VOPAGU-2260 file (C-alpha; in pm, 1 decimal, decimal comma):
REM VOPAGU-2260
SITE   aa  ch    i         X         Y         Z
SITE  MET   A    0    3824,6   -1304,1    1791,1
SITE  LYS   A    1    4167,0   -1341,1    1711,7
SITE  LEU   A    2    4443,6   -1050,7    1767,2
SITE  LYS   A    3    4641,4   -1042,2    1455,9
SITE  ASN   A    4    4760,8    -743,5    1230,2
SITE  THR   A    5    4475,1    -596,3    1023,5
SITE  GLY   A    6    4632,8    -563,5     682,0
SITE  ILE   A    7    4640,8    -187,3     707,9
SITE  ARG   A    8    4938,4      39,0     768,4
SITE  MET   A    9    5010,5      77,3    1132,9
SITE  THR   A   10    5273,0     340,3    1266,2
SITE  ASP   A   11    5580,6     156,1    1330,9
SITE  HIS   A   12    5733,7     286,3    1670,5
SITE  LYS   A   13    5545,5     315,6    2013,5
SITE  ASN   A   14    5457,0     575,4    2262,5
SITE  LYS   A   15    5149,7     546,1    2055,5
SITE  VAL   A   16    4771,8     493,2    2156,8
SITE  LEU   A   17    4505,2     196,6    2059,5
SITE  LEU   A   18    4139,1     372,2    2115,6
SITE  PHE   A   19    3834,6     166,7    2067,6
SITE  ILE   A   20    3448,6     360,7    2042,9
SITE  ASN   A   21    3161,0     276,2    2016,7
SITE  GLY   A   22    3103,4     211,2    1619,2
SITE  ASP   A   23    3152,1    -124,3    1409,3
SITE  ALA   A   24    3317,2    -381,5    1636,7
SITE  PRO   A   25    3643,4    -448,3    1437,8
SITE  LYS   A   26    3692,2    -783,2    1292,8
SITE  TYR   A   27    4022,2    -808,6    1403,3
SITE  PHE   A   28    4230,8    -659,8    1655,8
SITE  PRO   A   29    4608,8    -529,3    1609,5
SITE  ASN   A   30    4829,0    -660,3    1850,6
SITE  PRO   A   31    4820,3    -435,0    2218,9
SITE  GLU   A   32    5195,0    -534,7    2258,2
SITE  ASN   A   33    5226,5    -284,4    1976,0
SITE  TYR   A   34    5108,5      36,3    2205,6
SITE  ASP   A   35    5193,9     179,3    2519,2
SITE  LEU   A   36    4850,7     313,0    2611,6
SITE  ILE   A   37    4502,7     120,2    2550,3
SITE  ALA   A   38    4180,0     226,6    2614,0
SITE  CYS   A   39    3816,3     249,4    2501,9
SITE  THR   A   40    3468,7     465,4    2531,7
SITE  ASP   A   41    3219,3     278,5    2803,3
SITE  GLY   A   42    2995,4     160,1    2504,5
SITE  ALA   A   43    3313,8      -4,6    2313,8
SITE  PHE   A   44    3369,2    -177,0    2644,5
SITE  HIS   A   45    3109,3    -392,9    2571,7
SITE  TYR   A   46    3200,2    -562,4    2219,3
SITE  LEU   A   47    3549,5    -632,1    2341,2
SITE  LYS   A   48    3440,9    -837,5    2639,0
SITE  ASN   A   49    3213,8   -1028,7    2421,2
SITE  LEU   A   50    3459,1   -1042,8    2085,1
SITE  GLY   A   51    3721,9   -1176,7    2366,8
SITE  PHE   A   52    3948,9    -902,3    2438,0
SITE  PRO   A   53    4180,2    -908,7    2646,1
SITE  LEU   A   54    4011,9    -645,9    2907,6
SITE  ASP   A   55    4322,0    -663,0    3148,4
SITE  LYS   A   56    4542,9    -495,2    2879,4
SITE  LEU   A   57    4297,5    -163,3    2902,5
SITE  ASP   A   58    4479,1      92,8    3054,9
SITE  PHE   A   59    4138,4     318,5    3120,0
SITE  ILE   A   60    3790,5     282,4    3020,6
SITE  SER   A   61    3600,0     618,5    2977,6
SITE  GLY   A   62    3237,5     759,0    2950,0
SITE  ASP   A   63    2947,9     853,1    3118,3
SITE  PHE   A   64    2822,6     471,7    3206,2
SITE  ASP   A   65    2479,0     506,1    3073,6
SITE  SER   A   66    2489,8     147,1    2928,0
SITE  HIS   A   67    2676,2     -40,9    3239,9
SITE  SER   A   68    2516,4    -246,5    3455,3
SITE  GLY   A   69    2724,7    -219,6    3738,4
SITE  SER   A   70    2838,2    -519,5    3713,8
SITE  ASP   A   71    3139,6    -483,3    3511,5
SITE  GLU   A   72    3219,2    -172,9    3715,6
SITE  ASN   A   73    3258,6    -364,1    4011,3
SITE  VAL   A   74    3531,0    -585,1    3796,5
SITE  TYR   A   75    3669,5    -317,8    3633,9
SITE  ASP   A   76    3632,8       0,1    3874,1
SITE  ASP   A   77    3976,2      91,1    3880,7
SITE  LYS   A   78    4046,9     110,1    3539,0
SITE  PHE   A   79    3675,9     388,8    3498,7
SITE  ILE   A   80    3723,4     719,8    3413,6
SITE  TYR   A   81    3411,7     880,2    3508,7
SITE  THR   A   82    3325,1    1161,1    3206,5
SITE  PRO   A   83    2985,8    1271,5    3288,9
SITE  ASP   A   84    2980,7    1632,8    3065,4
SITE  GLN   A   85    2712,6    1570,7    2798,3
SITE  ASP   A   86    2804,9    1849,1    2579,1
SITE  LYS   A   87    3115,1    1692,4    2444,1
SITE  THR   A   88    3088,9    1310,5    2282,7
SITE  ASP   A   89    3295,1     944,8    2479,2
SITE  PHE   A   90    3528,6    1031,1    2223,7
SITE  HIS   A   91    3598,1    1362,3    2256,7
SITE  LYS   A   92    3621,1    1301,5    2677,5
SITE  ALA   A   93    3900,4    1000,5    2580,4
SITE  LEU   A   94    4101,1    1233,3    2360,6
SITE  GLU   A   95    4104,2    1466,8    2591,9
SITE  ILE   A   96    4223,6    1253,5    2855,7
SITE  ILE   A   97    4510,7    1100,2    2605,5
SITE  VAL   A   98    4693,1    1497,2    2541,9
SITE  GLN   A   99    4634,8    1498,4    2974,8
SITE  LYS   A  100    4831,4    1176,5    2945,7
SITE  GLY   A  101    5122,3    1352,1    2710,6
SITE  PHE   A  102    5036,5    1101,9    2427,7
SITE  ALA   A  103    5039,2    1232,5    2068,7
SITE  THR   A  104    4954,6     940,4    1816,9
SITE  VAL   A  105    4625,8     737,9    1855,6
SITE  ASP   A  106    4542,4     480,3    1655,7
SITE  VAL   A  107    4133,9     406,4    1647,2
SITE  PHE   A  108    3877,4     126,3    1560,3
SITE  GLY   A  109    3517,4     140,8    1592,3
SITE  GLY   A  110    3481,4     536,9    1454,3
SITE  SER   A  111    3254,6     407,6    1160,1
SITE  GLY   A  112    3002,1     198,9    1124,0
SITE  GLY   A  113    2627,9     192,7    1302,8
SITE  GLU   A  114    2449,7     564,8    1284,6
SITE  GLN   A  115    2586,2     771,0    1018,9
SITE  ASP   A  116    2575,8    1097,5    1270,5
SITE  HIS   A  117    2793,8     929,4    1464,3
SITE  PHE   A  118    3063,7     843,2    1194,1
SITE  LEU   A  119    3054,3    1250,7    1120,2
SITE  GLY   A  120    3057,3    1333,8    1475,8
SITE  ASN   A  121    3388,5    1149,5    1527,9
SITE  LEU   A  122    3510,1    1335,2    1188,0
SITE  THR   A  123    3452,9    1653,3    1395,7
SITE  VAL   A  124    3611,7    1525,9    1672,7
SITE  ALA   A  125    3938,4    1429,2    1492,1
SITE  PHE   A  126    3933,7    1778,7    1344,6
SITE  GLY   A  127    3942,4    1966,9    1657,7
SITE  PHE   A  128    4244,6    1753,3    1782,4
SITE  LYS   A  129    4432,7    1773,6    1434,0
SITE  ASP   A  130    4691,4    2006,4    1603,8
SITE  GLN   A  131    4728,6    1813,6    1924,1
SITE  LEU   A  132    4709,4    1433,2    1848,7
SITE  ASN   A  133    4795,7    1255,7    1520,9
SITE  ILE   A  134    4475,7    1056,4    1502,1
SITE  ILE   A  135    4412,4     741,7    1242,8
SITE  PHE   A  136    4099,7     548,7    1188,0
SITE  TYR   A  137    4056,0     192,2    1101,3
SITE  ASP   A  138    3778,8     -26,1     985,1
SITE  GLU   A  139    3753,4    -315,8     745,1
SITE  PHE   A  140    3753,5    -103,8     476,4
SITE  SER   A  141    4027,9     149,7     525,2
SITE  GLU   A  142    4203,6     451,5     701,5
SITE  TYR   A  143    4151,7     735,7     728,9
SITE  TYR   A  144    4304,3    1048,7     917,6
SITE  PHE   A  145    4348,7    1413,8     829,1
SITE  VAL   A  146    4717,6    1519,5     630,0
SITE  PRO   A  147    4902,9    1788,0     627,9
SITE  LYS   A  148    4951,7    2050,9     348,1
SITE  ASN   A  149    5290,1    1879,9     225,8
SITE  PHE   A  150    5216,8    1499,5     276,8
SITE  THR   A  151    5361,4    1182,0     111,0
SITE  VAL   A  152    5244,3     846,5     140,1
SITE  LYS   A  153    5424,9     478,2      32,8
SITE  GLY   A  154    5281,2     152,5      41,4
SITE  VAL   A  155    5021,8     225,0    -154,1
SITE  LYS   A  156    5024,3     119,7    -484,6
SITE  ASP   A  157    4667,5     -26,2    -689,6
SITE  LYS   A  158    4515,0      60,2    -313,0
SITE  MET   A  159    4182,5     281,1    -339,9
SITE  VAL   A  160    4311,9     632,9    -241,7
SITE  SER   A  161    3977,0     904,8    -154,3
SITE  LEU   A  162    4054,5    1260,8    -125,9
SITE  TYR   A  163    3823,1    1457,8     111,8
SITE  PRO   A  164    3773,4    1818,5     176,6
SITE  PHE   A  165    3651,9    1933,9     510,2
SITE  PRO   A  166    3497,5    2159,6     391,7
SITE  THR   A  167    3750,3    2308,2      97,3
SITE  VAL   A  168    4074,6    2236,2       7,6
SITE  GLU   A  169    4267,9    2525,8    -256,6
SITE  ASN   A  170    4517,1    2462,7    -523,8
SITE  ILE   A  171    4555,3    2160,2    -419,5
SITE  THR   A  172    4846,1    1896,0    -630,6
SITE  THR   A  173    4893,8    1546,7    -637,2
SITE  LYS   A  174    5086,5    1261,6    -765,5
SITE  GLY   A  175    5118,2     892,7    -790,1
SITE  LEU   A  176    4709,8     909,2    -867,8
SITE  ASN   A  177    4534,3     754,4   -1162,0
SITE  TRP   A  178    4393,8    1088,8   -1212,7
SITE  PRO   A  179    4587,6    1366,5   -1080,4
SITE  LEU   A  180    4502,0    1693,9    -961,7
SITE  ILE   A  181    4692,1    2003,2   -1100,8
SITE  ASN   A  182    4657,6    2338,8    -852,0
SITE  GLY   A  183    4276,7    2244,5    -830,8
SITE  ASN   A  184    4036,5    2312,6    -587,9
SITE  LEU   A  185    3746,9    2101,5    -378,8
SITE  SER   A  186    3503,3    2144,9    -213,7
SITE  ILE   A  187    3202,0    1920,3     -48,6
SITE  THR   A  188    2949,0    2132,4    -213,5
SITE  SER   A  189    3093,5    2121,6    -602,4
SITE  ARG   A  190    3415,7    1921,5    -574,3
SITE  ILE   A  191    3536,3    1646,2    -426,7
SITE  GLY   A  192    3806,2    1365,1    -510,1
SITE  THR   A  193    3677,2    1071,5    -398,1
SITE  ARG   A  194    3729,3     685,6    -552,5
SITE  ASN   A  195    4070,7     708,7    -735,9
SITE  PHE   A  196    4354,2     511,5    -697,1
SITE  ALA   A  197    4727,2     497,6    -656,3
SITE  VAL   A  198    4942,5     397,8    -970,4
SITE  GLU   A  199    5228,7     441,0    -801,1
SITE  ASN   A  200    5401,6     304,0    -493,0
SITE  GLU   A  201    5426,4     675,0    -357,9
SITE  VAL   A  202    5117,1     940,8    -310,0
SITE  SER   A  203    5225,0    1274,2    -274,0
SITE  ILE   A  204    4964,3    1549,0    -166,3
SITE  GLU   A  205    5029,0    1952,8    -177,0
SITE  TYR   A  206    4790,7    2173,6     -62,5
SITE  GLU   A  207    4780,2    2585,1       5,5
SITE  LYS   A  208    4460,2    2629,3     206,4
SITE  GLY   A  209    4209,0    2444,4     375,7
SITE  ASP   A  210    4168,8    2130,9     569,6
SITE  LEU   A  211    4165,2    1769,1     428,8
SITE  LEU   A  212    4083,2    1394,3     515,7
SITE  ILE   A  213    4247,0    1068,7     297,2
SITE  PHE   A  214    4078,9     759,1     319,0
SITE  ILE   A  215    4349,3     461,8     194,6
SITE  GLY   A  216    4133,4     123,2     116,6
SITE  LYS   A  217    4185,6    -225,1      19,2
SITE  ASN   A  218    4396,9    -281,2    -304,2
SITE  TYR   A  219    4160,1    -127,1    -595,5
SITE  LEU   A  220    4254,6    -381,0    -860,4
């Protein structure tokens, strides 16, 4: 697998983390040189190894290592952080380490795909850290993350934009979308805002109460 830009928006500044977790392996890797810390969970270690990611770039590998043969551990034992707590997922424990190391921005690959309960679990874990970390998930379809109550994103014209309440959003107003919302309410039990698309280069979102996920896809048209 080649190292290249995914074509999806990346944060420009450094002082950030690249984290691989155990969902679908990315089709392309972002440039490791854009990150100050690179880590993976023990499950993701296998696809990184198989796909030719430069493992010497990893700063740590965390998990309970129940899926490791032992031979890998002998080579990379200085990078392993054993986290046996079965009450937390490997993703959760990796984020705890990242917080302890003082980082605030995390680009996550491998958060979707595979078993969908893992995907939902990853969103729930990210929700729990949203006040400590700026977590952005990337996959082959989109980037997605929790947004604050007053938010603007640029460079999105003609891209799919889905708004997903977690679990409710009150008094939301959007600008720049084909189907705008004006003081609307969203709820996972009644009305969600998926499969919209941007008609302007800049989309703004304001809401008063609740929590909101945004999914920004590839060009819609």
